[in-house]
Structure formats: C-alpha cells, structure tokens
C-alpha positions as CSV (number, residue, x, y, z in Angstrom):
1,M,1.9,-5.6,-15.4
2,K,0.1,-4.1,-12.7
3,K,-3.5,-6.1,-12.5
4,A,-7.1,-4.2,-11.3
5,I,-7.9,-5.9,-8.1
6,F,-12.1,-6.3,-7.6
7,Y,-13.1,-5.7,-3.8
8,H,-16.1,-6.7,-2.8
9,A,-17.9,-7.7,0.5
10,G,-19.7,-11.5,-0.4
11,C,-23.1,-9.8,-0.9
12,P,-25.9,-11.0,-3.4
13,V,-25.1,-7.7,-5.0
14,C,-21.1,-8.0,-5.1
15,V,-21.3,-11.9,-6.3
16,S,-23.5,-10.5,-9.0
17,A,-21.1,-7.4,-9.7
18,E,-17.8,-10.6,-9.5
19,T,-19.3,-12.6,-12.4
20,D,-20.3,-9.8,-14.7
21,L,-17.0,-8.6,-14.5
22,L,-15.1,-11.8,-14.6
23,N,-16.9,-12.4,-18.2
24,L,-15.6,-8.8,-19.5
25,I,-12.4,-9.3,-18.2
26,P,-9.6,-12.1,-18.4
27,S,-9.6,-13.6,-14.4
28,N,-5.2,-13.5,-14.8
29,E,-6.3,-9.6,-15.1
30,V,-7.8,-8.4,-12.1
31,E,-7.0,-10.3,-8.6
32,V,-10.0,-10.6,-6.5
33,V,-10.2,-9.4,-3.1
34,H,-13.6,-10.9,-0.4
35,L,-13.3,-8.5,2.6
36,G,-15.2,-10.8,4.5
37,S,-12.6,-13.4,3.8
38,E,-9.6,-11.2,4.1
39,P,-11.0,-8.2,6.6
40,Q,-7.0,-7.7,7.0
41,K,-7.0,-6.3,3.7
42,V,-9.7,-3.7,4.0
43,K,-7.4,-1.2,4.6
44,D,-5.4,-1.3,2.2
45,A,-8.8,-0.9,-0.4
46,E,-9.7,2.0,2.0
47,Q,-6.1,3.3,1.1
48,A,-6.6,2.6,-2.8
49,G,-10.0,4.9,-2.3
50,V,-12.8,2.4,-2.5
51,Q,-15.2,3.8,-0.1
52,S,-17.8,1.6,-0.5
53,V,-18.3,-2.1,-2.0
54,P,-18.1,-3.9,-5.0
55,A,-15.2,-1.6,-6.6
56,L,-12.9,-2.2,-9.0
57,V,-9.2,-0.9,-8.6
58,L,-7.6,-0.2,-11.9
59,A,-4.4,-0.4,-12.5
60,N,-3.7,2.9,-12.9
61,G,-4.9,3.9,-9.2
62,N,-8.6,5.0,-10.6
63,V,-11.2,3.9,-8.3
64,L,-15.0,2.7,-9.9
65,H,-17.5,1.8,-7.2
66,I,-19.9,-0.6,-9.1
67,N,-22.7,-0.4,-6.7
68,F,-23.4,0.4,-3.1
69,G,-23.2,-3.2,-1.4
70,A,-21.3,-2.5,1.9
71,S,-19.9,0.9,3.1
72,I,-16.2,0.5,3.8
73,E,-16.9,1.5,7.0
74,D,-19.2,-1.4,7.8
75,L,-16.6,-3.6,6.8
76,K,-14.0,-2.4,9.7
C-alpha cells in the first residue's frame, strides 16, 4: 500500500501540523518529508501538486494544503 506523504519546512506551523497529523494517522502510514532538510525533494512535492507547506499528499494523489506556512516557490 502506498503511503501518504506529509511535506513541511520545519516552521512552527508545520511542526504543529505534523504533531497533530501523527496523532491522527499511524506513523507507518505516512512518510514525513522535511523540505528544509531534504531540499532535493522540493521538485517531488511540486510534481505531486504541493503549492505550499504544510501539505499532505494522500495515497490516491489528492493534496491537502493544511495551513499556509511557506510557498513551495520560497523553498526552491
């Protein structure tokens, strides 16, 4: 089964969203990607449809933009 992917940039909004998300979804069902630590994955996030972080890309490809922490453009 394909995992959901939670993209974030490490800002307080993102960290709070990650904490809340991991309280709702088991950690073995979601991959957490910190784009500040893994800038090479910004392109993957963008191709998945992420426009801002924090964002959750569901296994079916739908993107949920949780709150506006940073634009994907700001992370390039």
